[in-house]
C-alpha beads as a LAMMPS data file, in Angstrom:
LAMMPS data file: protein, C-alpha beads

120 atoms
119 bonds

1 atom types
1 bond types

-500.0 500.0 xlo xhi
-500.0 500.0 ylo yhi
-500.0 500.0 zlo zhi

Masses

1 110.0

Atoms # bond

1 1 1 444.137 -33.735 250.519
2 1 1 442.064 -36.414 248.855
3 1 1 442.445 -40.096 249.683
4 1 1 444.061 -41.009 246.355
5 1 1 446.730 -38.326 246.762
6 1 1 447.288 -39.455 250.344
7 1 1 447.767 -43.084 249.262
8 1 1 450.214 -41.971 246.582
9 1 1 452.232 -39.968 249.113
10 1 1 452.178 -42.871 251.566
11 1 1 453.569 -45.194 248.901
12 1 1 456.206 -42.661 247.825
13 1 1 457.402 -41.989 251.376
14 1 1 457.462 -45.717 252.199
15 1 1 459.501 -46.353 249.069
16 1 1 461.910 -43.517 249.842
17 1 1 462.433 -44.815 253.384
18 1 1 464.968 -47.336 252.090
19 1 1 468.520 -45.974 251.612
20 1 1 469.256 -48.324 248.696
21 1 1 466.229 -47.046 246.792
22 1 1 467.216 -43.438 247.519
23 1 1 470.712 -44.183 246.202
24 1 1 469.237 -45.737 243.055
25 1 1 467.109 -42.622 242.499
26 1 1 470.152 -40.402 243.048
27 1 1 472.009 -42.368 240.388
28 1 1 469.066 -42.182 237.974
29 1 1 468.866 -38.418 238.476
30 1 1 472.039 -38.218 236.383
31 1 1 470.606 -40.346 233.571
32 1 1 469.224 -43.704 232.508
33 1 1 470.899 -46.914 233.674
34 1 1 470.500 -50.665 233.302
35 1 1 470.021 -53.073 236.207
36 1 1 473.673 -54.102 235.878
37 1 1 474.830 -50.473 236.015
38 1 1 472.573 -49.772 238.990
39 1 1 473.837 -52.857 240.848
40 1 1 477.547 -52.006 240.449
41 1 1 478.022 -49.792 243.534
42 1 1 476.075 -52.119 245.847
43 1 1 477.200 -55.237 247.628
44 1 1 474.088 -57.167 246.601
45 1 1 472.929 -59.330 243.748
46 1 1 471.228 -58.077 240.621
47 1 1 468.150 -59.993 241.825
48 1 1 468.091 -57.907 245.022
49 1 1 468.512 -54.712 243.004
50 1 1 465.669 -55.874 240.726
51 1 1 463.405 -56.179 243.770
52 1 1 464.214 -52.599 244.733
53 1 1 463.528 -51.505 241.157
54 1 1 460.111 -53.194 241.247
55 1 1 459.227 -51.277 244.405
56 1 1 460.374 -48.027 242.776
57 1 1 458.347 -48.815 239.641
58 1 1 455.225 -49.674 241.679
59 1 1 455.506 -46.277 243.368
60 1 1 455.840 -44.601 239.962
61 1 1 459.267 -43.220 240.833
62 1 1 460.992 -44.923 237.902
63 1 1 460.038 -46.448 234.581
64 1 1 461.805 -48.804 232.226
65 1 1 462.353 -48.343 228.544
66 1 1 463.310 -50.605 225.699
67 1 1 466.514 -49.935 223.808
68 1 1 467.382 -52.961 221.657
69 1 1 468.411 -55.582 224.224
70 1 1 468.693 -53.064 227.061
71 1 1 465.883 -52.052 229.409
72 1 1 467.234 -48.842 230.903
73 1 1 465.488 -47.375 233.935
74 1 1 464.758 -43.681 234.225
75 1 1 463.514 -41.489 237.033
76 1 1 459.949 -40.158 236.924
77 1 1 459.323 -36.678 238.275
78 1 1 455.610 -36.731 239.156
79 1 1 455.758 -38.553 242.528
80 1 1 458.718 -36.459 243.628
81 1 1 456.856 -33.300 242.608
82 1 1 453.921 -34.455 244.755
83 1 1 456.288 -34.857 247.724
84 1 1 457.732 -31.386 247.088
85 1 1 454.209 -29.899 246.911
86 1 1 453.261 -31.639 250.151
87 1 1 456.354 -30.341 251.937
88 1 1 455.834 -26.855 250.501
89 1 1 452.611 -26.618 252.532
90 1 1 454.765 -26.605 255.668
91 1 1 457.295 -24.028 254.507
92 1 1 455.467 -21.153 256.251
93 1 1 455.486 -23.058 259.533
94 1 1 459.239 -23.662 259.376
95 1 1 460.051 -20.140 258.210
96 1 1 458.023 -18.638 261.066
97 1 1 459.920 -20.838 263.523
98 1 1 463.264 -19.785 262.065
99 1 1 462.237 -16.122 262.239
100 1 1 461.327 -16.512 265.922
101 1 1 464.643 -18.251 266.569
102 1 1 466.531 -15.489 264.745
103 1 1 464.754 -12.793 266.777
104 1 1 465.549 -14.662 270.007
105 1 1 469.219 -15.057 269.068
106 1 1 469.452 -11.355 268.222
107 1 1 467.886 -10.545 271.593
108 1 1 470.443 -12.767 273.370
109 1 1 473.286 -11.146 271.444
110 1 1 472.052 -7.685 272.354
111 1 1 471.807 -8.709 276.020
112 1 1 475.348 -10.127 275.944
113 1 1 476.653 -7.022 274.191
114 1 1 475.068 -4.732 276.787
115 1 1 476.462 -6.844 279.676
116 1 1 479.945 -6.765 278.156
117 1 1 479.670 -3.011 277.667
118 1 1 478.687 -2.435 281.311
119 1 1 481.654 -4.444 282.630
120 1 1 484.091 -1.761 281.414

Bonds

1 1 1 2
2 1 2 3
3 1 3 4
4 1 4 5
5 1 5 6
6 1 6 7
7 1 7 8
8 1 8 9
9 1 9 10
10 1 10 11
11 1 11 12
12 1 12 13
13 1 13 14
14 1 14 15
15 1 15 16
16 1 16 17
17 1 17 18
18 1 18 19
19 1 19 20
20 1 20 21
21 1 21 22
22 1 22 23
23 1 23 24
24 1 24 25
25 1 25 26
26 1 26 27
27 1 27 28
28 1 28 29
29 1 29 30
30 1 30 31
31 1 31 32
32 1 32 33
33 1 33 34
34 1 34 35
35 1 35 36
36 1 36 37
37 1 37 38
38 1 38 39
39 1 39 40
40 1 40 41
41 1 41 42
42 1 42 43
43 1 43 44
44 1 44 45
45 1 45 46
46 1 46 47
47 1 47 48
48 1 48 49
49 1 49 50
50 1 50 51
51 1 51 52
52 1 52 53
53 1 53 54
54 1 54 55
55 1 55 56
56 1 56 57
57 1 57 58
58 1 58 59
59 1 59 60
60 1 60 61
61 1 61 62
62 1 62 63
63 1 63 64
64 1 64 65
65 1 65 66
66 1 66 67
67 1 67 68
68 1 68 69
69 1 69 70
70 1 70 71
71 1 71 72
72 1 72 73
73 1 73 74
74 1 74 75
75 1 75 76
76 1 76 77
77 1 77 78
78 1 78 79
79 1 79 80
80 1 80 81
81 1 81 82
82 1 82 83
83 1 83 84
84 1 84 85
85 1 85 86
86 1 86 87
87 1 87 88
88 1 88 89
89 1 89 90
90 1 90 91
91 1 91 92
92 1 92 93
93 1 93 94
94 1 94 95
95 1 95 96
96 1 96 97
97 1 97 98
98 1 98 99
99 1 99 100
100 1 100 101
101 1 101 102
102 1 102 103
103 1 103 104
104 1 104 105
105 1 105 106
106 1 106 107
107 1 107 108
108 1 108 109
109 1 109 110
110 1 110 111
111 1 111 112
112 1 112 113
113 1 113 114
114 1 114 115
115 1 115 116
116 1 116 117
117 1 117 118
118 1 118 119
119 1 119 120
């Protein structure tokens, strides 16, 4: 992985570490929203929400548009796709571990079944 991609992932993961920012992204996944709309479910000021939005924008996770007097925010897919691609590299590792666990559990079940059968 090149340094630029690594820096981008670092910024994305750091941004996603905050639960408020993840909640904002979850809301934006269902469509555009204004700062006021995004602030509604939170017990914090619009200024605090705006700070979170700036962090999300700096990471490229959201962008803002212009619609008359409104500046709706929308989610941007590219950084999330980069995270998905990064995690995909580890899918084989996790699947192999799950396959080993499944084989072990089947072995335990077979051992238990044979013990129960010999108790008769």
